[in-house]
PQR file with spaces between the fields and no chain letter, atoms N, CA, C, O and H, PARSE charges and radii, in Angstrom:
ATOM       1  N    MET     1      -1.990    1.113   18.021 -0.4000 1.5000
ATOM       2  CA   MET     1      -2.694   -0.180   17.098 -0.0000 2.0000
ATOM       3  C    MET     1      -4.374    0.181   16.550  0.5500 1.7000
ATOM       4  O    MET     1      -5.361    0.626   17.137 -0.5500 1.4000
ATOM       5  N    ILE     2      -4.159   -0.179   15.398 -0.4000 1.5000
ATOM       6  CA   ILE     2      -5.615   -0.190   14.489 -0.0000 2.0000
ATOM       7  C    ILE     2      -6.237   -1.035   14.676  0.5500 1.7000
ATOM       8  O    ILE     2      -5.722   -2.152   14.710 -0.5500 1.4000
ATOM       9  H    ILE     2      -3.358   -0.540   14.922  0.4000 1.0000
ATOM      10  N    PRO     3      -8.034   -0.811   14.940 -0.5600 1.5000
ATOM      11  CA   PRO     3      -8.416   -2.206   14.226  0.2800 2.0000
ATOM      12  C    PRO     3      -8.229   -2.881   13.518  0.5500 1.7000
ATOM      13  O    PRO     3      -7.770   -2.395   12.484 -0.5500 1.4000
ATOM      14  N    GLN     4      -8.448   -4.551   13.534 -0.4000 1.5000
ATOM      15  CA   GLN     4      -8.279   -5.554   12.474 -0.0000 2.0000
ATOM      16  C    GLN     4      -9.376   -5.858   11.813  0.5500 1.7000
ATOM      17  O    GLN     4      -9.382   -6.341   10.681 -0.5500 1.4000
ATOM      18  H    GLN     4      -8.821   -4.946   14.373  0.4000 1.0000
ATOM      19  N    ASP     5     -10.760   -5.485   12.756 -0.4000 1.5000
ATOM      20  CA   ASP     5     -11.868   -6.272   11.948 -0.0000 2.0000
ATOM      21  C    ASP     5     -12.294   -4.840   11.287  0.5500 1.7000
ATOM      22  O    ASP     5     -12.145   -3.737   11.813 -0.5500 1.4000
ATOM      23  H    ASP     5     -10.755   -5.093   13.676  0.4000 1.0000
ATOM      24  N    PRO     6     -12.948   -5.166    9.810 -0.5600 1.5000
ATOM      25  CA   PRO     6     -12.957   -4.415    8.467  0.2800 2.0000
ATOM      26  C    PRO     6     -13.966   -2.738    9.141  0.5500 1.7000
ATOM      27  O    PRO     6     -13.833   -1.523    8.994 -0.5500 1.4000
ATOM      28  N    ALA     7     -15.021   -3.760    9.960 -0.4000 1.5000
ATOM      29  CA   ALA     7     -16.190   -2.545   10.076 -0.0000 2.0000
ATOM      30  C    ALA     7     -15.862   -1.734   11.428  0.5500 1.7000
ATOM      31  O    ALA     7     -16.490   -0.763   11.850 -0.5500 1.4000
ATOM      32  H    ALA     7     -15.129   -4.747   10.079  0.4000 1.0000
ATOM      33  N    MET     8     -14.866   -2.277   11.948 -0.4000 1.5000
ATOM      34  CA   MET     8     -14.445   -1.537   12.965 -0.0000 2.0000
ATOM      35  C    MET     8     -13.386   -0.294   12.544  0.5500 1.7000
ATOM      36  O    MET     8     -13.328    0.922   12.727 -0.5500 1.4000
ATOM      37  H    MET     8     -14.356   -3.066   11.605  0.4000 1.0000
ATOM      38  N    LEU     9     -12.612   -1.293   11.896 -0.4000 1.5000
ATOM      39  CA   LEU     9     -11.573   -0.286   10.679 -0.0000 2.0000
ATOM      40  C    LEU     9     -11.892    0.923   10.180  0.5500 1.7000
ATOM      41  O    LEU     9     -11.190    1.934   10.176 -0.5500 1.4000
ATOM      42  H    LEU     9     -12.659   -2.280   11.748  0.4000 1.0000
ATOM      43  N    LEU    10     -13.529    0.703    9.548 -0.4000 1.5000
ATOM      44  CA   LEU    10     -13.902    1.578    8.991 -0.0000 2.0000
ATOM      45  C    LEU    10     -14.390    2.980    9.744  0.5500 1.7000
ATOM      46  O    LEU    10     -14.349    4.147    9.352 -0.5500 1.4000
ATOM      47  H    LEU    10     -14.099   -0.119    9.551  0.4000 1.0000
ATOM      48  N    SER    11     -14.883    2.374   11.023 -0.4000 1.5000
ATOM      49  CA   SER    11     -15.473    3.273   11.608 -0.0000 2.0000
ATOM      50  C    SER    11     -14.272    4.222   12.370  0.5500 1.7000
ATOM      51  O    SER    11     -14.457    5.423   12.566 -0.5500 1.4000
ATOM      52  H    SER    11     -14.916    1.427   11.342  0.4000 1.0000
ATOM      53  N    PHE    12     -13.081    3.555   12.751 -0.4000 1.5000
ATOM      54  CA   PHE    12     -11.815    4.109   13.062 -0.0000 2.0000
ATOM      55  C    PHE    12     -11.390    5.097   12.046  0.5500 1.7000
ATOM      56  O    PHE    12     -11.546    6.259   12.419 -0.5500 1.4000
ATOM      57  H    PHE    12     -12.931    2.579   12.592  0.4000 1.0000
ATOM      58  N    LEU    13     -10.920    4.954   10.922 -0.4000 1.5000
ATOM      59  CA   LEU    13     -10.398    5.798    9.975 -0.0000 2.0000
ATOM      60  C    LEU    13     -11.495    6.894    9.441  0.5500 1.7000
ATOM      61  O    LEU    13     -10.985    7.898    8.944 -0.5500 1.4000
ATOM      62  H    LEU    13     -10.793    4.009   10.618  0.4000 1.0000
ATOM      63  N    ASN    14     -13.020    6.844    9.473 -0.4000 1.5000
ATOM      64  CA   ASN    14     -13.864    7.915    8.988 -0.0000 2.0000
ATOM      65  C    ASN    14     -14.284    8.822   10.329  0.5500 1.7000
ATOM      66  O    ASN    14     -15.094    9.748   10.289 -0.5500 1.4000
ATOM      67  H    ASN    14     -13.434    6.028    9.877  0.4000 1.0000
ATOM      68  N    LEU    15     -13.640    8.415   11.408 -0.4000 1.5000
ATOM      69  CA   LEU    15     -13.923    9.121   12.519 -0.0000 2.0000
ATOM      70  C    LEU    15     -12.474   10.015   12.519  0.5500 1.7000
ATOM      71  O    LEU    15     -12.553   11.243   12.533 -0.5500 1.4000
ATOM      72  H    LEU    15     -12.982    7.663   11.440  0.4000 1.0000
ATOM      73  N    LYS    16     -11.352    9.447   12.506 -0.4000 1.5000
ATOM      74  CA   LYS    16     -10.059   10.170   12.187 -0.0000 2.0000
ATOM      75  C    LYS    16      -9.794   11.095   11.083  0.5500 1.7000
ATOM      76  O    LYS    16      -9.019   12.041   11.223 -0.5500 1.4000
ATOM      77  H    LYS    16     -11.288    8.449   12.495  0.4000 1.0000
ATOM      78  N    LEU    17     -10.441   10.842    9.939 -0.4000 1.5000
ATOM      79  CA   LEU    17     -10.516   11.301    9.084 -0.0000 2.0000
ATOM      80  C    LEU    17     -11.457   12.763    8.921  0.5500 1.7000
ATOM      81  O    LEU    17     -11.199   13.748    8.229 -0.5500 1.4000
ATOM      82  H    LEU    17     -11.071   10.074    9.825  0.4000 1.0000
ATOM      83  N    ARG    18     -12.315   12.581    9.578 -0.4000 1.5000
ATOM      84  CA   ARG    18     -13.403   13.545    9.715 -0.0000 2.0000
ATOM      85  C    ARG    18     -12.730   14.498   10.872  0.5500 1.7000
ATOM      86  O    ARG    18     -13.040   15.689   10.883 -0.5500 1.4000
ATOM      87  H    ARG    18     -12.524   11.781   10.140  0.4000 1.0000
ATOM      88  N    ASP    19     -12.102   14.143   11.539 -0.4000 1.5000
ATOM      89  CA   ASP    19     -11.982   14.863   12.783 -0.0000 2.0000
ATOM      90  C    ASP    19     -10.425   15.623   13.101  0.5500 1.7000
ATOM      91  O    ASP    19     -10.135   16.503   13.912 -0.5500 1.4000
ATOM      92  H    ASP    19     -11.851   13.175   11.530  0.4000 1.0000
ATOM      93  N    TYR    20      -9.760   15.039   12.311 -0.4000 1.5000
ATOM      94  CA   TYR    20      -8.061   14.991   12.496 -0.0000 2.0000
ATOM      95  C    TYR    20      -7.167   15.128   11.356  0.5500 1.7000
ATOM      96  O    TYR    20      -6.051   15.636   11.465 -0.5500 1.4000
ATOM      97  H    TYR    20      -9.996   14.324   11.653  0.4000 1.0000
ATOM      98  N    TYR    21      -7.805   14.526    9.884 -0.4000 1.5000
ATOM      99  CA   TYR    21      -6.799   14.670    9.094 -0.0000 2.0000
ATOM     100  C    TYR    21      -7.558   15.193    7.848  0.5500 1.7000
ATOM     101  O    TYR    21      -8.713   14.918    7.521 -0.5500 1.4000
ATOM     102  H    TYR    21      -8.711   14.113    9.795  0.4000 1.0000
ATOM     103  N    ALA    22      -6.431   16.225    7.049 -0.4000 1.5000
ATOM     104  CA   ALA    22      -7.272   16.339    5.739 -0.0000 2.0000
ATOM     105  C    ALA    22      -7.152   15.364    4.608  0.5500 1.7000
ATOM     106  O    ALA    22      -7.722   15.623    3.548 -0.5500 1.4000
ATOM     107  H    ALA    22      -5.493   16.448    7.314  0.4000 1.0000
ATOM     108  N    SER    23      -6.349   14.091    4.769 -0.4000 1.5000
ATOM     109  CA   SER    23      -6.585   12.990    3.989 -0.0000 2.0000
ATOM     110  C    SER    23      -5.827   12.215    4.387  0.5500 1.7000
ATOM     111  O    SER    23      -4.933   12.437    5.204 -0.5500 1.4000
ATOM     112  H    SER    23      -5.886   13.880    5.630  0.4000 1.0000
ATOM     113  N    LEU    24      -6.161   10.887    3.703 -0.4000 1.5000
ATOM     114  CA   LEU    24      -5.871    9.669    3.869 -0.0000 2.0000
ATOM     115  C    LEU    24      -4.457    9.232    4.072  0.5500 1.7000
ATOM     116  O    LEU    24      -3.946    8.482    4.904 -0.5500 1.4000
ATOM     117  H    LEU    24      -6.887   10.706    3.039  0.4000 1.0000
ATOM     118  N    ASP    25      -3.887   10.037    2.895 -0.4000 1.5000
ATOM     119  CA   ASP    25      -1.860   10.385    3.050 -0.0000 2.0000
ATOM     120  C    ASP    25      -1.652   10.751    4.414  0.5500 1.7000
ATOM     121  O    ASP    25      -1.016   10.042    5.193 -0.5500 1.4000
ATOM     122  H    ASP    25      -4.301   10.646    2.219  0.4000 1.0000
ATOM     123  N    GLN    26      -2.182   11.858    4.723 -0.4000 1.5000
ATOM     124  CA   GLN    26      -1.711   12.168    5.789 -0.0000 2.0000
ATOM     125  C    GLN    26      -2.113   11.869    7.025  0.5500 1.7000
ATOM     126  O    GLN    26      -1.540   12.224    8.055 -0.5500 1.4000
ATOM     127  H    GLN    26      -2.699   12.434    4.090  0.4000 1.0000
ATOM     128  N    LEU    27      -3.167   11.171    6.945 -0.4000 1.5000
ATOM     129  CA   LEU    27      -3.411    9.725    8.248 -0.0000 2.0000
ATOM     130  C    LEU    27      -2.419    8.766    8.416  0.5500 1.7000
ATOM     131  O    LEU    27      -1.753    8.588    9.436 -0.5500 1.4000
ATOM     132  H    LEU    27      -3.632   10.882    6.108  0.4000 1.0000
ATOM     133  N    CYS    28      -2.337    8.010    7.111 -0.4000 1.5000
ATOM     134  CA   CYS    28      -1.300    6.795    7.241 -0.0000 2.0000
ATOM     135  C    CYS    28       0.053    7.817    7.557  0.5500 1.7000
ATOM     136  O    CYS    28       0.525    7.586    8.670 -0.5500 1.4000
ATOM     137  H    CYS    28      -2.879    8.155    6.283  0.4000 1.0000
ATOM     138  N    ASP    29       0.472    8.455    7.110 -0.4000 1.5000
ATOM     139  CA   ASP    29       1.680    9.082    7.383 -0.0000 2.0000
ATOM     140  C    ASP    29       2.046    9.126    8.661  0.5500 1.7000
ATOM     141  O    ASP    29       3.052    8.589    9.126 -0.5500 1.4000
ATOM     142  H    ASP    29       0.088    8.643    6.206  0.4000 1.0000
ATOM     143  N    ASP    30       1.000    9.954    9.432 -0.4000 1.5000
ATOM     144  CA   ASP    30       1.175    9.847   10.550 -0.0000 2.0000
ATOM     145  C    ASP    30       0.697    9.025   11.580  0.5500 1.7000
ATOM     146  O    ASP    30       1.227    9.099   12.688 -0.5500 1.4000
ATOM     147  H    ASP    30       0.183   10.391    9.055  0.4000 1.0000
ATOM     148  N    LEU    31      -0.206    8.273   11.377 -0.4000 1.5000
ATOM     149  CA   LEU    31       0.103    6.751   12.074 -0.0000 2.0000
ATOM     150  C    LEU    31       0.925    5.999   11.913  0.5500 1.7000
ATOM     151  O    LEU    31       1.250    5.327   12.893 -0.5500 1.4000
ATOM     152  H    LEU    31      -0.637    8.213   10.477  0.4000 1.0000
ATOM     153  N    ASP    32       1.613    5.778   10.638 -0.4000 1.5000
ATOM     154  CA   ASP    32       2.724    4.806   10.135 -0.0000 2.0000
ATOM     155  C    ASP    32       2.154    3.552    9.647  0.5500 1.7000
ATOM     156  O    ASP    32       2.576    2.420    9.883 -0.5500 1.4000
ATOM     157  H    ASP    32       1.348    6.323    9.842  0.4000 1.0000
ATOM     158  N    ILE    33       0.955    3.949    8.805 -0.4000 1.5000
ATOM     159  CA   ILE    33       0.155    2.667    8.215 -0.0000 2.0000
ATOM     160  C    ILE    33       0.303    2.792    6.727  0.5500 1.7000
ATOM     161  O    ILE    33       0.408    3.708    5.911 -0.5500 1.4000
ATOM     162  H    ILE    33       0.612    4.869    8.613  0.4000 1.0000
ATOM     163  N    ASP    34       0.264    1.402    6.722 -0.4000 1.5000
ATOM     164  CA   ASP    34       0.138    1.039    5.072 -0.0000 2.0000
ATOM     165  C    ASP    34      -1.382    1.244    4.389  0.5500 1.7000
ATOM     166  O    ASP    34      -2.412    0.633    4.674 -0.5500 1.4000
ATOM     167  H    ASP    34       0.178    0.658    7.385  0.4000 1.0000
ATOM     168  N    ARG    35      -1.161    2.421    3.284 -0.4000 1.5000
ATOM     169  CA   ARG    35      -2.608    2.814    2.897 -0.0000 2.0000
ATOM     170  C    ARG    35      -2.668    1.773    2.090  0.5500 1.7000
ATOM     171  O    ARG    35      -3.533    1.181    2.736 -0.5500 1.4000
ATOM     172  H    ARG    35      -0.324    2.917    3.052  0.4000 1.0000
ATOM     173  N    ALA    36      -2.388    0.850    0.934 -0.4000 1.5000
ATOM     174  CA   ALA    36      -2.972    0.026    0.449 -0.0000 2.0000
ATOM     175  C    ALA    36      -3.100   -1.226    1.301  0.5500 1.7000
ATOM     176  O    ALA    36      -3.716   -2.144    0.758 -0.5500 1.4000
ATOM     177  H    ALA    36      -1.686    1.330    0.409  0.4000 1.0000
ATOM     178  N    GLU    37      -2.606   -1.460    2.621 -0.4000 1.5000
ATOM     179  CA   GLU    37      -3.313   -2.611    3.221 -0.0000 2.0000
ATOM     180  C    GLU    37      -4.742   -2.460    3.915  0.5500 1.7000
ATOM     181  O    GLU    37      -5.552   -3.288    4.331 -0.5500 1.4000
ATOM     182  H    GLU    37      -2.106   -0.714    3.061  0.4000 1.0000
ATOM     183  N    ILE    38      -4.718   -0.595    3.857 -0.4000 1.5000
ATOM     184  CA   ILE    38      -5.754   -0.457    4.767 -0.0000 2.0000
ATOM     185  C    ILE    38      -7.180   -0.387    3.378  0.5500 1.7000
ATOM     186  O    ILE    38      -8.307   -0.874    3.473 -0.5500 1.4000
ATOM     187  H    ILE    38      -4.060    0.078    3.520  0.4000 1.0000
ATOM     188  N    GLU    39      -6.657    0.294    2.336 -0.4000 1.5000
ATOM     189  CA   GLU    39      -7.704   -0.131    1.343 -0.0000 2.0000
ATOM     190  C    GLU    39      -8.428   -1.491    0.818  0.5500 1.7000
ATOM     191  O    GLU    39      -9.550   -1.702    0.358 -0.5500 1.4000
ATOM     192  H    GLU    39      -5.741    0.690    2.259  0.4000 1.0000
ATOM     193  N    GLY    40      -7.127   -2.456    1.127 -0.4000 1.5000
ATOM     194  CA   GLY    40      -7.835   -3.790    0.897 -0.0000 2.0000
ATOM     195  C    GLY    40      -8.735   -4.233    1.727  0.5500 1.7000
ATOM     196  O    GLY    40      -9.780   -4.686    1.261 -0.5500 1.4000
ATOM     197  H    GLY    40      -6.215   -2.285    1.500  0.4000 1.0000
ATOM     198  N    LYS    41      -8.545   -4.201    2.998 -0.4000 1.5000
ATOM     199  CA   LYS    41      -9.158   -4.665    3.938 -0.0000 2.0000
ATOM     200  C    LYS    41     -10.622   -4.199    4.165  0.5500 1.7000
ATOM     201  O    LYS    41     -11.594   -4.787    4.639 -0.5500 1.4000
ATOM     202  H    LYS    41      -7.696   -3.833    3.378  0.4000 1.0000
ATOM     203  N    LEU    42     -10.434   -2.789    3.606 -0.4000 1.5000
ATOM     204  CA   LEU    42     -11.942   -2.071    3.566 -0.0000 2.0000
ATOM     205  C    LEU    42     -12.767   -2.606    2.012  0.5500 1.7000
ATOM     206  O    LEU    42     -13.952   -2.569    1.678 -0.5500 1.4000
ATOM     207  H    LEU    42      -9.644   -2.312    3.221  0.4000 1.0000
ATOM     208  N    SER    43     -11.681   -3.034    1.392 -0.4000 1.5000
ATOM     209  CA   SER    43     -12.652   -3.402   -0.111 -0.0000 2.0000
ATOM     210  C    SER    43     -13.162   -4.810    0.326  0.5500 1.7000
ATOM     211  O    SER    43     -14.171   -5.254   -0.222 -0.5500 1.4000
ATOM     212  H    SER    43     -10.719   -3.064    1.663  0.4000 1.0000
ATOM     213  N    ILE    44     -12.650   -5.385    1.086 -0.4000 1.5000
ATOM     214  CA   ILE    44     -13.425   -6.711    1.561 -0.0000 2.0000
ATOM     215  C    ILE    44     -14.904   -6.263    1.698  0.5500 1.7000
ATOM     216  O    ILE    44     -15.803   -6.804    1.055 -0.5500 1.4000
ATOM     217  H    ILE    44     -11.830   -5.024    1.531  0.4000 1.0000
ATOM     218  N    ILE    45     -15.066   -5.453    2.391 -0.4000 1.5000
ATOM     219  CA   ILE    45     -16.783   -4.703    2.719 -0.0000 2.0000
ATOM     220  C    ILE    45     -17.075   -3.932    2.321  0.5500 1.7000
ATOM     221  O    ILE    45     -17.775   -3.156    2.970 -0.5500 1.4000
ATOM     222  H    ILE    45     -14.335   -5.014    2.914  0.4000 1.0000
ATOM     223  N    ASP    46     -16.645   -3.599    0.711 -0.4000 1.5000
ATOM     224  CA   ASP    46     -17.083   -2.957   -0.304 -0.0000 2.0000
ATOM     225  C    ASP    46     -17.062   -1.127    0.069  0.5500 1.7000
ATOM     226  O    ASP    46     -17.958   -0.325   -0.194 -0.5500 1.4000
ATOM     227  H    ASP    46     -16.076   -4.229    0.183  0.4000 1.0000
ATOM     228  N    TYR    47     -16.050   -0.918    0.586 -0.4000 1.5000
ATOM     229  CA   TYR    47     -15.157    0.492    0.753 -0.0000 2.0000
ATOM     230  C    TYR    47     -14.440    1.380    0.058  0.5500 1.7000
ATOM     231  O    TYR    47     -13.544    0.642   -0.352 -0.5500 1.4000
ATOM     232  H    TYR    47     -15.322   -1.570    0.800  0.4000 1.0000
ATOM     233  N    HIS    48     -14.274    2.113   -0.234 -0.4000 1.5000
ATOM     234  CA   HIS    48     -13.256    2.788   -0.672 -0.0000 2.0000
ATOM     235  C    HIS    48     -13.202    3.925   -0.603  0.5500 1.7000
ATOM     236  O    HIS    48     -14.286    4.506   -0.561 -0.5500 1.4000
ATOM     237  H    HIS    48     -15.003    2.712    0.098  0.4000 1.0000
ATOM     238  N    TYR    49     -11.885    4.791   -0.558 -0.4000 1.5000
ATOM     239  CA   TYR    49     -11.907    5.799    0.251 -0.0000 2.0000
ATOM     240  C    TYR    49     -12.223    7.419   -1.268  0.5500 1.7000
ATOM     241  O    TYR    49     -11.537    7.671   -2.259 -0.5500 1.4000
ATOM     242  H    TYR    49     -11.004    4.319   -0.592  0.4000 1.0000
ATOM     243  N    ASP    50     -13.056    7.874   -0.928 -0.4000 1.5000
ATOM     244  CA   ASP    50     -13.515    9.266   -1.449 -0.0000 2.0000
ATOM     245  C    ASP    50     -12.512   10.569   -1.329  0.5500 1.7000
ATOM     246  O    ASP    50     -12.484   11.189   -0.267 -0.5500 1.4000
ATOM     247  H    ASP    50     -13.613    7.670   -0.123  0.4000 1.0000
ATOM     248  N    LYS    51     -11.760   10.934   -2.344 -0.4000 1.5000
ATOM     249  CA   LYS    51     -10.882   12.167   -1.851 -0.0000 2.0000
ATOM     250  C    LYS    51     -11.417   13.106   -1.543  0.5500 1.7000
ATOM     251  O    LYS    51     -10.964   13.874   -0.695 -0.5500 1.4000
ATOM     252  H    LYS    51     -11.782   10.430   -3.207  0.4000 1.0000
ATOM     253  N    GLU    52     -13.074   13.364   -2.471 -0.4000 1.5000
ATOM     254  CA   GLU    52     -13.519   14.777   -2.077 -0.0000 2.0000
ATOM     255  C    GLU    52     -14.037   14.553   -0.930  0.5500 1.7000
ATOM     256  O    GLU    52     -13.746   15.395   -0.080 -0.5500 1.4000
ATOM     257  H    GLU    52     -13.442   12.740   -3.160  0.4000 1.0000
ATOM     258  N    LYS    53     -14.967   13.382   -0.474 -0.4000 1.5000
ATOM     259  CA   LYS    53     -15.343   13.411    0.869 -0.0000 2.0000
ATOM     260  C    LYS    53     -14.603   13.029    1.863  0.5500 1.7000
ATOM     261  O    LYS    53     -15.065   12.756    2.972 -0.5500 1.4000
ATOM     262  H    LYS    53     -15.204   12.698   -1.164  0.4000 1.0000
ATOM     263  N    ASN    54     -13.256   12.968    1.525 -0.4000 1.5000
ATOM     264  CA   ASN    54     -11.984   12.460    2.687 -0.0000 2.0000
ATOM     265  C    ASN    54     -12.519   11.474    3.917  0.5500 1.7000
ATOM     266  O    ASN    54     -12.080   11.455    5.067 -0.5500 1.4000
ATOM     267  H    ASN    54     -12.881   13.190    0.625  0.4000 1.0000
ATOM     268  N    GLN    55     -13.689   10.583    3.306 -0.4000 1.5000
ATOM     269  CA   GLN    55     -14.034    9.269    3.929 -0.0000 2.0000
ATOM     270  C    GLN    55     -13.962    8.157    3.239  0.5500 1.7000
ATOM     271  O    GLN    55     -13.615    8.070    2.061 -0.5500 1.4000
ATOM     272  H    GLN    55     -14.046   10.598    2.372  0.4000 1.0000
ATOM     273  N    PHE    56     -14.329    7.168    4.048 -0.4000 1.5000
ATOM     274  CA   PHE    56     -14.612    5.744    3.276 -0.0000 2.0000
ATOM     275  C    PHE    56     -16.056    5.563    2.887  0.5500 1.7000
ATOM     276  O    PHE    56     -16.898    5.566    3.786 -0.5500 1.4000
ATOM     277  H    PHE    56     -14.611    7.239    5.005  0.4000 1.0000
ATOM     278  N    VAL    57     -16.364    5.431    1.829 -0.4000 1.5000
ATOM     279  CA   VAL    57     -17.719    5.406    1.334 -0.0000 2.0000
ATOM     280  C    VAL    57     -18.337    3.492    0.628  0.5500 1.7000
ATOM     281  O    VAL    57     -17.705    2.610    0.048 -0.5500 1.4000
ATOM     282  H    VAL    57     -15.680    5.428    1.099  0.4000 1.0000
ATOM     283  N    SER    58     -18.898    3.528    0.801 -0.4000 1.5000
ATOM     284  CA   SER    58     -19.833    2.144    0.229 -0.0000 2.0000
ATOM     285  C    SER    58     -19.953    2.509   -1.312  0.5500 1.7000
ATOM     286  O    SER    58     -20.299    3.567   -1.839 -0.5500 1.4000
ATOM     287  H    SER    58     -19.411    4.245    1.272  0.4000 1.0000
ATOM     288  N    GLU    59     -19.440    0.942   -2.033 -0.4000 1.5000
ATOM     289  CA   GLU    59     -19.419    1.093   -3.119 -0.0000 2.0000
ATOM     290  C    GLU    59     -20.996    1.167   -3.948  0.5500 1.7000
ATOM     291  O    GLU    59     -21.249    1.845   -4.943 -0.5500 1.4000
ATOM     292  H    GLU    59     -19.159    0.083   -1.605  0.4000 1.0000
ATOM     293  N    ASN    60     -21.703    0.478   -3.384 -0.4000 1.5000
ATOM     294  CA   ASN    60     -23.046    0.336   -3.362 -0.0000 2.0000
ATOM     295  C    ASN    60     -24.117    1.485   -3.799  0.5500 1.7000
ATOM     296  O    ASN    60     -25.325    1.256   -3.743 -0.5500 1.4000
ATOM     297  H    ASN    60     -21.498   -0.073   -2.575  0.4000 1.0000
């Protein structure tokens, strides 16, 4: 189960991306989660996925 709170979700995903997964697609496939849903939740707090950094980063 992944965190539902956007701030907790951000921390959870960035840790997983940094330590275990080479891409967001790989993480989503492995954990069976919907990429669009994840990106939608994090856009609420102005974060988006940066493919080059393989992390969610602030849009500010």
